[in-house]
C-alpha positions in Angstrom: 4.4 2.0 -52.0 7.9 2.0 -51.6 7.8 4.7 -49.5 5.3 3.4 -47.5 7.4 0.2 -47.2 10.6 2.2 -45.8 8.2 4.1 -43.6 6.8 0.7 -42.1 10.2 -0.7 -41.9 11.3 2.1 -40.2 8.7 2.2 -37.8 9.6 -1.6 -36.9 12.7 -0.9 -36.3 11.6 2.0 -34.1 9.6 -0.5 -32.0 12.4 -3.1 -32.3 14.4 -0.8 -30.7 12.2 0.5 -28.0 10.9 -3.2 -27.1 15.0 -3.8 -26.7 15.2 -1.1 -24.8 12.6 -1.5 -22.4 13.8 -5.4 -22.0 17.3 -4.5 -20.9 16.4 -1.4 -19.0 17.6 -2.1 -15.3 16.5 -0.4 -12.1 18.3 2.3 -10.8 19.1 1.6 -7.5 22.3 1.4 -5.2 23.7 -1.1 -3.3 22.3 -1.9 0.3 23.6 -0.1 3.0 26.4 -2.4 5.4 24.2 -1.4 8.3 22.7 -3.4 11.5 19.4 -2.1 13.2 20.0 -1.9 16.9 16.8 -3.7 17.9 15.0 -2.3 21.0 12.0 -2.5 22.7 11.3 0.6 21.6 11.4 0.1 18.0 9.3 -3.3 17.8 6.9 -1.2 19.5 7.0 1.4 17.0 7.3 -1.1 14.2 4.8 -3.3 14.9 2.3 0.0 15.0 3.2 0.8 11.7 3.1 -3.1 10.6 0.0 -3.6 12.0 -1.9 -0.7 12.0 -0.9 2.4 10.2 0.9 1.2 6.8 -1.0 -1.6 7.2 1.8 -4.1 5.8 -0.2 -7.0 7.3 -3.2 -6.5 4.9 -1.0 -6.9 1.7 1.4 -9.8 3.2 -0.9 -11.6 5.0 -3.6 -14.0 4.0 -7.1 -12.6 5.4 -10.6 -14.0 6.7 -12.8 -12.5 3.4 -15.9 -14.6 5.4 -15.5 -12.1 8.5 -15.8 -8.4 8.4 -13.4 -6.3 7.4 -11.3 -9.4 6.1 -9.1 -9.9 9.4 -5.3 -11.2 9.1 -5.4 -15.1 9.4 -3.0 -15.2 12.6 -1.2 -18.2 12.0 -0.1 -17.0 8.3 0.6 -13.5 9.4 3.0 -11.6 6.7 3.2 -15.2 4.8 2.2 -13.3 1.9 -0.6 -14.3 -0.7 -2.1 -14.1 -4.4 -4.1 -11.0 -4.9 -7.6 -11.6 -6.6 -8.3 -11.3 -10.0 -11.3 -9.2 -9.5 -8.5 -6.3 -8.4 -7.9 -6.3 -12.4 -4.3 -5.8 -11.7 -2.0 -6.3 -14.5 -1.0 -10.0 -14.0 -0.5 -12.3 -11.2 0.5 -10.3 -8.4 2.2 -12.6 -5.2 2.6 -10.4 -2.0 6.1 -11.4 -0.6 6.5 -13.6 2.7 7.9 -11.1 5.4 7.9 -13.5 8.3 11.3 -14.5 8.9 11.8 -17.9 7.9 15.4 -18.4 6.5 14.4 -20.0 3.8 11.2 -18.4 2.1 10.9 -14.7 4.0 13.2 -12.5 5.2 15.2 -14.2 7.5 18.0 -14.3 5.4 18.2 -11.0 3.9 20.2 -8.0 5.5 19.2 -5.4 7.0 20.2 -3.0 4.0 18.4 -5.1 2.0 15.3 -4.9 3.7 15.3 -1.1 3.6 16.4 -0.7 0.1 13.1 -2.8 -0.9 11.4 -0.9 1.7 12.1 2.5 0.4 13.4 2.2 -3.1 11.6 -0.6 -4.7 14.6 -3.4 -5.2 14.6 -6.5 -4.3 17.2 -8.4 -2.9 18.5 -9.6 -6.6 18.3 -6.2 -8.1 14.9 -6.4 -9.8 12.3 -3.9 -9.4 9.2 -4.3 -7.2 5.8 -4.0 -9.1 4.5 -0.4 -7.5 1.4 -2.3 -5.7 4.2 -2.5 -3.3 4.0 1.2 -2.1 7.6 1.9 -2.2 7.4 5.3 -3.6 5.2 6.5 -0.5 8.0 4.7 1.6 10.9 6.6 0.2 9.4 9.4 2.6 9.0 7.1 5.5 11.7 8.6 8.2 15.1 6.6 8.7 14.2 5.4 12.4 10.3 4.4 11.4 12.0 2.2 8.9 14.5 0.8 11.4 11.3 0.4 13.6 9.6 -1.5 10.4 12.9 -3.8 10.1 13.2 -4.3 14.1 9.3 -5.4 14.3 9.7 -7.6 11.2 12.9 -9.5 12.8 10.4 -10.8 15.6 7.5 -12.0 13.3 7.5 -15.6 13.4 8.7 -18.0 10.9 5.9 -19.3 8.5 7.8 -22.0 5.8 5.4 -20.7 2.7 7.5 -20.4 -0.4 6.0 -18.0 -2.9 6.2 -17.7 -6.6 7.2 -14.0 -8.2 4.5 -11.4 -9.1 4.0 -12.1 -12.9 3.0 -8.9 -15.2 1.7 -8.5 -18.5 3.6 -7.0 -21.3 4.7 -4.0 -21.1 4.3 -3.5 -17.3 6.9 -6.2 -16.7 9.4 -4.0 -18.2 7.9 -0.3 -17.4 8.4 -0.8 -13.7 12.0 -0.8 -14.1 11.9 2.9 -14.4 10.3 3.5 -11.2 12.5 2.9 -8.2 15.1 5.7 -7.1 17.5 5.6 -4.3 16.9 7.4 -1.3 19.8 10.1 -1.0 20.6 11.0 2.6 18.7 10.7 5.7 15.2 11.5 6.1 13.6 13.1 9.0 9.7 12.8 10.4 8.2 15.6 10.9 7.9 16.9 14.2 4.1 16.1 15.9 4.0 20.0 16.5 2.7 20.8 13.2 -0.3 18.6 13.7 -1.1 19.0 9.8 2.4 18.7 8.4 2.4 15.0 10.4 -0.9 14.3 9.3 0.4 14.7 6.0 2.9 12.0 6.6 0.5 9.5 8.3 -1.4 9.7 5.3 1.5 9.2 2.9 2.4 6.1 5.1 -1.5 5.1 5.3 -1.7 5.1 1.7 -5.3 6.7 1.9 -4.8 8.7 -1.9 -4.0 5.8 -3.6 -7.4 3.8 -1.9 -9.3 7.0 -1.9 -9.4 8.7 -5.3 -10.4 7.3 -8.7 -7.1 5.6 -10.4 -6.0 5.7 -13.8 -3.5 2.9 -14.3 -2.8 2.9 -10.8 -2.1 6.8 -10.9 -4.7 9.0 -8.7 -6.7 10.9 -11.7 -5.6 14.4 -11.4 -8.2 16.7 -9.8 -9.9 13.9 -7.7 -7.7 13.2 -5.0 -9.7 11.4 -2.0 -12.9 11.8 -3.6 -13.4 8.4 -3.8 -15.5 6.4 -5.9 -12.6 3.7 -6.9 -14.2 0.2 -7.2 -12.7 -2.7 -5.1 -14.4 -6.2 -6.3 -13.6 -9.7 -4.1 -16.0 -12.2 -5.9 -19.7 -11.2 -5.7 -19.2 -8.2 -3.7 -18.0 -4.5 -4.7 -17.2 -1.6 -2.3 -16.4 1.5 -3.7 -13.7 4.0 -1.6 -15.6 7.1 0.2 -15.0 10.4 -0.3 -12.9 12.3 2.6 -12.3 15.7 1.0 -14.0 18.4 3.2 -16.7 19.1 0.6 -20.2 19.3 2.9 -22.2 17.6 0.9 -20.5 14.3 -0.2 -17.6 14.2 1.7 -16.4 14.4 5.6 -16.6 18.4 5.7 -19.3 18.6 8.4 -17.8 15.9 10.5 -16.4 17.2 13.5 -12.5 16.0 15.0 -14.2 14.3 17.6 -16.3 12.3 15.1 -13.6 11.6 12.6 -11.8 10.4 16.2 -15.1 8.4 17.0 -15.6 6.3 13.7 -11.7 4.8 13.8 -12.6 3.7 17.7 -16.0 2.6 17.0 -14.0 -0.4 16.3 -11.6 -1.0 19.0 -13.5 -3.7 20.6 -13.9 -5.4 17.6 -11.3 -8.7 17.3 -10.9 -11.8 14.4 -12.9 -13.5 16.9 -16.0 -11.5 17.2 -16.2 -9.8 14.1 -19.7 -10.3 12.0 -19.8 -12.0 8.7 -19.4 -10.1 5.7 -21.5 -9.2 3.2 -22.4 -6.9 0.6 -23.8 -4.5 2.6 -20.7 -4.0 5.0 -17.9 -4.9 2.8 -14.8 -3.3 2.7 -11.2 -3.7 2.6 -10.6 -1.1 4.9 -8.5 -2.2 7.7 -10.2 -1.4 10.5 -9.0 -3.3 13.1 -6.0 -1.9 12.4 -6.8 1.5 12.2 -9.1 1.1 15.2 -5.9 1.2 17.6 -4.0 4.4 15.9 -3.6 6.9 18.9 -6.0 9.4 19.5 -3.1 12.1 18.5 -2.6 10.3 15.3 -6.2 10.0 14.1 -6.7 14.2 14.8 -3.7 14.9 13.2 -4.8 13.1 10.1 -8.2 15.1 10.2 -6.2 18.2 10.7 -4.6 17.2 7.3 -8.1 16.4 5.4 -9.4 19.5 6.6 -6.6 21.3 4.4 -7.3 19.2 1.0 -9.6 20.8 -1.6 -13.1 20.0 -1.3 -14.9 18.1 -4.2 -18.3 17.2 -4.8 -18.3 13.4 -6.0 -21.5 11.8 -4.3 -20.1 7.9 -3.8 -22.6 5.1 -3.6 -19.8 2.8 -0.9 -22.2 0.1 -1.1 -24.4 -0.5 -3.9 -27.0 -3.3 -3.8 -26.2 -6.3 -5.8 -28.0 -6.4 -9.2 -27.4 -2.6 -9.6 -23.6 -3.5 -10.4 
C-alpha cells in the first residue's frame, strides 16, 4: 500500500510538472520584421485575388449569409470577423479576427511586420500563439511576394468598427497550441508556373484543399486518406461531406478531363450574392464557389495537374445525405 501511495504521489508530481510546463510554455517566435510593404496596384490586385479567391480569407474572416448558396460574404461586414458555429465541433469558442483597416478593432494599428508574422508564423501582435484553425502552417509556404501582396490588399479593406473577443480554447488545446508556431527563416520564393505540378501544389497548399477534403483526426488529415473526402461539416440542421478529389476513377475525379474540372468551377462565374439561390440540405456547402469560380484558368489547370499526381483512394462519399439519414 505504501509503494502504491508513493507511485500515485510520483504520478501526481509528473502530472503537475507537465501541467506547469504546458501552462508556462511560450510559443517560439522572433520579433516582427521592421518592414514596410510598398503598396502598388499590382500588389493590391494580387492580394485581392488571394484574399477573396484562392486562400478564401474572406470565408473565415467575414460574416456570411447562410440562407443563400454558398454562404456569400456579407459585403458591409467584410473582413470584420465572426464566431464559428458550435456545430463544427471545434475545441472551444473560436472567433476569427477583424482584418479590416480599423485602427482600434482591426489591423489599422498593426505594423506590416506584425501582420506578416501572424500570417506565416502563427503569432499575434501580443506574442500569443494563434489557434491553427488559422492555417499559418500552410501559409508558411506562401512566397514573400504573395504575403506582401496580401498585406497591401488588407490595408485597403474599408474599416469596420467591430471588436471581436479572443478565441477561448478548452484544456489542453489552449496550451498545446503554444508548440505550433515556427519562425520562417529566410526568403520564400514562389514556384515557377512552368512547372504546373509544383505550382499546382503551391496553390492547393494556399487553398487548404487537403484539410477540407480529408477525413480529420483532431484537425489533422488521417494518414493514407488525404484528399479522399468524407469530412462532415454541420450547420444548424444541415450536413455536407467533402468530396473525394483523388484520381480514383470510381469514387474520385479520375475520369474527369481537365476541361471538365475547369468547367465545374467556372459554372459559378455568373453567380453573385444577389442572384444566388436559397441554401438547403440538397445544395448546402461551405465550398467558396463564388470566389473559386474567379480563379484563372491557368491556376485551375495547375491545380488539376497536381491532383492527378496524388494517390488514388477508393472512398465513396455521400456528399449531400438526405435529412433524417444522419
